[in-house]
N, C-alpha and C positions, 0 to 999 in steps of 0.2 A: 537455447541459450547458455553460456557459460557466464559466471559471474566470482568477480575475486574482488576482494577490499585490497586497496593499496593507499600506499602513501606517497604523494605528489612530489615530486622533487624537484620540477621546473613548472611556472604556470604554464596552465593549460585553460581551454575554453571547456565549459560545459555545454552537452549536447543535448540537454533538456532547456537548460534557460538561457544560456549563452554567456552567464556570469564566467568570471576567471574562477579557476581550483589554486588557490595560493599554494606555496610551497611549504610542503608539512602538514597540509590539510589531507586527510582520508577521501579518498574517493573510490567510486564502485566503479570498477572495467568490465563490461559488457562485452562479450565478444561471439557474433552471430558463427554458428557451427559450418553454417555451408558458404561461407563468403570470409575472406580474411582482414574486414573490416572490423574495428574497434572502437565501441562508444565510452565516453567519460562522463560519467555526472555524480553530482552530488550524494552523498548518505540521504542528507535531507533537504533536497533540491529547493531553494526559496521559489524558483518559478515553476514548479511541478504542479499539473492540477492537483485541487484537492480532492481530498478521499469525500466521496458518496455518502451521506447518511440519508439512510430511508427515512421514511416518515413513523413514528411510534408503531411499535405492533399494537395491532386490531384488540382491542377487551374481551376477551370470553365472555361469551353471554350469562348474564344472571339465572341463576336454575331455581328456583322455587323451593322451598322448605317441604312442601307435600309431595313435590316432584322427586326430591332424594328421599325421602321416607318410603314412595312406591319402590324405588330401587333397593334399600334396604331390608323390605319383607319378601322381595322377590327371591 
């Protein structure tokens, strides 16, 4: 897919959320390379799904001091 950032010169509907893109507002024009359809969407679309936030990363295991000492002596 090809994406271009353009400035709207007339009101148009966002294909993601359905809200209007106002004249003078910048929007993303996405064109499918296999079909002549072009989609218009806000740069930061208010109706787009939120970015998924994963749970905090797992904590590494605690290594005992004696265990570290054994590695240093090897």
